[in-house]
C-alpha positions in Angstrom: -64.9 170.9 35.0 -64.2 168.9 34.6 -64.5 170.4 33.7 -64.6 170.2 32.0 -65.7 172.0 31.8 -62.5 170.0 31.1 -61.3 171.0 27.6 -59.3 168.1 25.5 -56.4 170.4 24.8 -55.6 171.2 28.5 -56.2 167.6 29.6 -53.9 165.3 27.5 -53.4 161.7 28.9 -50.7 161.0 25.9 -48.6 163.4 24.9 -45.0 162.6 23.3 -42.0 165.2 22.8 -41.3 165.7 19.4 -37.6 164.5 20.3 -38.7 161.0 20.9 -41.6 160.2 18.8 -40.1 157.4 16.6 -38.8 154.2 17.7 -35.3 153.8 18.1 -34.4 157.1 18.7 -32.7 157.9 22.1 -35.1 159.2 24.4 -34.4 162.8 25.2 -33.6 163.9 28.5 -36.2 166.1 30.5 -35.7 168.4 33.7 -38.5 168.0 35.9 -39.7 171.2 37.3 -41.5 170.3 40.5 -42.0 173.7 41.6 -44.3 173.8 38.6 -46.5 170.9 39.8 -46.3 172.1 43.6 -47.3 175.7 42.8 -50.4 174.5 40.2 -51.4 172.1 43.0 -51.2 174.9 45.6 -53.5 177.1 43.5 -56.0 174.3 42.8 -56.1 173.3 46.4 -57.1 177.2 47.0 -59.5 177.5 44.4 -61.5 174.3 45.2 -61.5 174.9 48.9 -62.9 178.3 48.1 -65.6 176.8 45.8 -66.2 174.2 48.4 -66.7 177.1 51.2 -69.3 178.4 49.0 -71.2 175.3 48.4 -70.9 174.7 52.1 -72.5 177.8 52.9 -75.5 177.5 50.4 -75.5 173.8 51.8 -75.8 174.9 55.5 -78.6 177.6 54.7 -80.8 175.1 52.3 -80.2 177.3 49.4 -79.4 175.7 45.8 -75.8 176.4 44.8 -75.3 179.6 42.7 -72.0 179.6 40.7 -72.5 183.0 39.8 -73.1 184.5 43.2 -70.1 182.0 44.5 -67.7 184.1 42.6 -68.5 187.3 44.2 -67.6 185.5 47.3 -64.1 185.1 46.6 -62.8 188.6 48.2 -64.9 187.9 51.7 -63.6 184.4 52.1 -59.9 185.4 51.5 -60.7 188.1 54.1 -61.4 185.3 56.7 -59.3 182.5 56.0 -61.0 180.5 58.8 -64.4 180.1 56.6 -62.1 178.4 54.1 -62.0 175.3 56.4 -65.5 174.7 55.5 -64.3 174.0 51.9 -61.9 171.2 52.7 -64.6 168.5 52.3 -65.1 169.3 48.7 -61.6 170.4 47.9 -59.9 167.1 49.5 -62.3 164.8 48.2 -62.3 165.7 44.5 -58.3 166.4 44.6 -58.0 162.9 45.9 -60.1 161.3 43.2 -58.1 163.4 40.4 -54.7 162.6 42.3 -55.9 158.7 42.4 -56.7 159.0 38.5 -53.6 160.9 37.5 -51.2 158.3 39.8 -52.9 155.4 38.1 -51.4 156.8 34.8 -48.1 157.7 36.1 -47.3 154.5 38.0 -48.4 152.4 35.0 -46.0 154.2 32.9 -43.5 153.9 35.5 -44.0 150.1 35.3 -43.4 149.9 31.7 -40.5 152.3 31.8 -42.3 155.1 30.0 -41.0 158.6 31.0 -44.0 160.4 32.8 -44.3 163.8 34.5 -46.0 164.1 38.0 -49.5 165.4 37.8 -50.1 168.9 36.5 -53.2 170.3 38.5 -55.5 173.0 36.3 -57.4 175.8 38.7 -60.6 177.2 37.6 -62.8 179.8 39.3 -65.9 177.8 39.0 -66.1 174.4 40.1 -62.7 174.9 41.4 -60.6 173.0 38.8 -60.4 172.1 35.0 -58.8 168.7 36.2 -55.2 167.5 35.8 -52.9 165.7 33.5 -49.6 164.0 33.2 -47.3 164.5 30.2 -46.0 161.3 28.6 -42.5 162.4 27.2 -41.2 158.6 25.5 -42.9 156.4 23.2 -45.4 153.6 24.0 -44.1 150.3 22.4 -46.9 147.9 22.9 -50.7 147.7 22.9 -50.5 145.9 26.4 -48.6 149.0 27.8 -51.2 151.4 26.0 -53.9 149.6 27.7 -52.7 149.4 30.8 -51.5 153.0 31.1 -54.7 154.2 29.6 -57.1 152.2 31.7 -55.2 152.5 35.0 -56.4 156.2 35.5 -60.1 155.6 35.5 -60.0 152.6 37.7 -57.6 154.1 40.1 -60.0 157.3 40.1 -63.2 155.0 40.4 -61.8 153.3 43.6 -61.6 156.5 45.3 -64.8 158.1 43.6 -67.2 155.1 44.6 -66.8 155.6 48.5 -66.6 159.4 48.3 -70.2 159.7 46.7 -71.4 157.1 49.1 -70.1 158.8 52.0 -71.2 162.3 50.5 -74.7 161.0 49.7 -75.1 159.8 53.5 -74.6 163.2 54.5 -76.8 164.9 52.0 -80.5 165.8 52.6 -83.8 165.8 51.1 -85.3 169.3 50.2 -88.4 168.8 47.7 -87.8 170.5 44.4 -84.2 171.9 45.3 -82.8 170.7 41.8 -85.3 173.0 40.1 -84.5 176.0 42.5 -81.4 176.9 40.9 -80.3 178.5 37.7 -77.9 175.7 37.0 -79.5 172.1 37.0 -77.0 169.3 37.4 -77.5 165.9 35.8 -77.8 162.8 37.8 -75.2 160.0 36.3 -76.4 156.2 36.9 -74.0 155.6 39.9 -75.6 158.6 41.7 -79.2 157.5 40.9 -78.4 153.9 42.0 -76.8 154.9 45.3 -79.6 157.5 46.0 -82.1 155.0 45.5 -80.4 152.7 48.2 -79.4 155.5 50.9 -82.9 157.8 50.2 -85.5 154.9 49.2 -88.6 156.4 47.5 -87.0 159.8 47.1 -86.7 161.2 43.8 -83.1 162.3 42.5 -84.4 166.0 42.0 -85.0 166.4 45.7 -81.7 165.2 47.1 -79.1 168.1 48.0 -75.6 166.8 47.5 -73.3 167.7 50.3 -70.3 169.2 48.9 -68.5 166.0 49.1 -70.9 164.3 47.1 -70.7 167.1 44.7 -67.2 166.8 44.4 -67.7 162.8 43.5 -69.9 164.3 40.8 -67.2 166.2 39.3 -65.0 163.2 39.3 -67.9 161.3 37.7 -68.0 163.9 35.1 -64.1 163.8 34.8 -64.2 160.2 34.3 -67.0 160.0 31.8 -65.3 162.6 29.4 -61.9 160.6 29.7 -63.3 157.5 28.8 -64.8 158.8 25.8 -63.6 156.7 23.2 -62.0 159.4 20.8 -58.4 160.3 20.2 -56.1 160.4 22.9 -58.3 160.1 25.7 -58.3 157.6 27.8 -61.2 155.7 26.0 -59.4 156.4 23.0 -56.4 154.4 24.1 -58.3 151.4 25.3 -59.8 151.5 22.0 -57.1 152.0 19.8 -55.5 148.7 22.0 -58.3 146.4 20.8 -59.1 147.7 17.7 -56.0 149.8 16.2 -57.5 150.0 12.6 -61.3 151.1 13.7 -59.6 153.6 16.2 -59.7 156.7 13.8 -63.2 155.8 12.5 -64.6 155.6 16.0 -63.0 159.0 17.0 -64.4 160.6 13.8 -67.9 159.3 13.8 -68.1 160.0 17.8 -66.9 163.4 17.3 -69.3 164.3 15.0 -72.3 162.9 16.7 -71.4 165.4 19.6 -71.8 168.4 17.4 -75.4 168.2 17.0 -75.7 167.1 20.9 -74.5 170.2 21.9 -75.8 172.4 19.3 -79.4 171.3 20.6 -78.7 173.2 23.3 -79.6 176.4 21.3 -83.0 174.8 21.3 -83.6 173.7 24.9 -80.9 174.6 27.6 -82.5 172.4 30.1 -82.2 169.2 28.1 -79.0 169.6 26.4 -75.3 170.6 27.1 -73.5 173.2 25.3 -70.3 171.7 26.1 -70.6 168.7 24.2 -70.4 171.1 21.0 -67.2 172.4 22.2 -65.6 169.3 23.0 -66.8 167.7 19.5 -65.1 170.8 17.7 -62.1 170.3 19.9 -61.6 166.8 19.5 -62.9 166.8 15.6 -60.2 169.5 14.9 -57.3 168.3 17.4 -57.9 165.0 19.2 -58.7 162.6 16.7 -55.1 161.4 16.0 -53.4 158.5 18.0 -49.6 158.1 17.9 -49.0 154.7 16.6 -47.8 151.7 18.1 -46.0 149.1 16.1 -47.3 145.9 17.8 -49.5 143.2 15.9 -50.2 141.3 19.1 -53.9 140.8 20.5 -54.7 141.7 24.0 -55.3 138.9 26.3 -59.0 137.8 28.0 -58.2 139.3 31.3 -57.6 143.0 29.5 -60.6 142.5 27.4 -62.6 142.0 30.6 -61.1 145.3 32.0 -62.2 146.8 29.1 -65.7 145.7 29.5 -65.4 146.9 33.3 -64.3 150.6 31.8 -67.4 150.4 29.6 -69.4 149.8 32.7 -67.9 152.6 34.6 -68.3 154.9 31.8 -71.8 154.2 31.3 -72.2 154.9 35.1 -70.7 158.2 35.2 -72.1 159.4 32.0 -74.9 161.8 31.6 -76.4 163.3 28.5 -76.9 166.8 30.3 -74.3 167.3 32.9 -75.4 170.9 33.5 -78.6 172.5 32.5 -79.6 175.9 32.7 -82.9 177.7 33.7 -85.1 176.7 36.8 -88.9 175.9 36.5 
């Protein structure tokens, strides 16, 4: 991550091939290479399991997770494959959340007859994955279809994310000041804060050491928040376009510009700001603000507008201004 952490250029949720962009043209034929999907999934399973095994080792020893040190453990873990079993709670939880998200898009696309690929997973040596994406290979012809395909992923992912975070928090433990002992300090999204108060009453979020399964849900929250940014062709951008097509460009431009100073402030205080916002802002500003036209003058019904509000609530629950800070106290 993320992710994503999840670069916008490698996390497209609406990508149309040039051969089928204009309505009325015959849809191009695509040959699915399922071996590519399977290979990327297998490599991502291996990378997330390796990271998970490293996380579990730190967790069992009551030591803060160290990303840099965990990279040096790759050779040792692969020399002793049985040690990788400890990483499955992290990897399977995270991949289930990401798979649910992408299959939500995929199944919604199938419902509307939109040609879509199966999910492509992206491995990473750091948190195990840069996320996943599907490739939409034919035009979307109505705002209703665009809205449903865009929102289906975050809703499906959240259905898996919520119980995963709850169960992961139940297996977490209290270690005073653990968050400040690491060179990397992970932000606390609203959902994690709320559930933490329920499971550990009176305990500060900085004193809760997340179990690897809960950390996987944290990565899922970051992916969800990034995707629900109302910019360009991200999930949030699809939703905004379906609701306010004429305002989509302005909203995308303004929010992309706002991300730049939010990320640049990292140079002033590395603990209170996240450099990733600068990268995201630049990428979205240069490559990710445009949205394919949808020729539909109809309006979304009240039910879908309520779902848009639900997506906003999910975004606010999963969002944090500083996903990852650096420099312990």
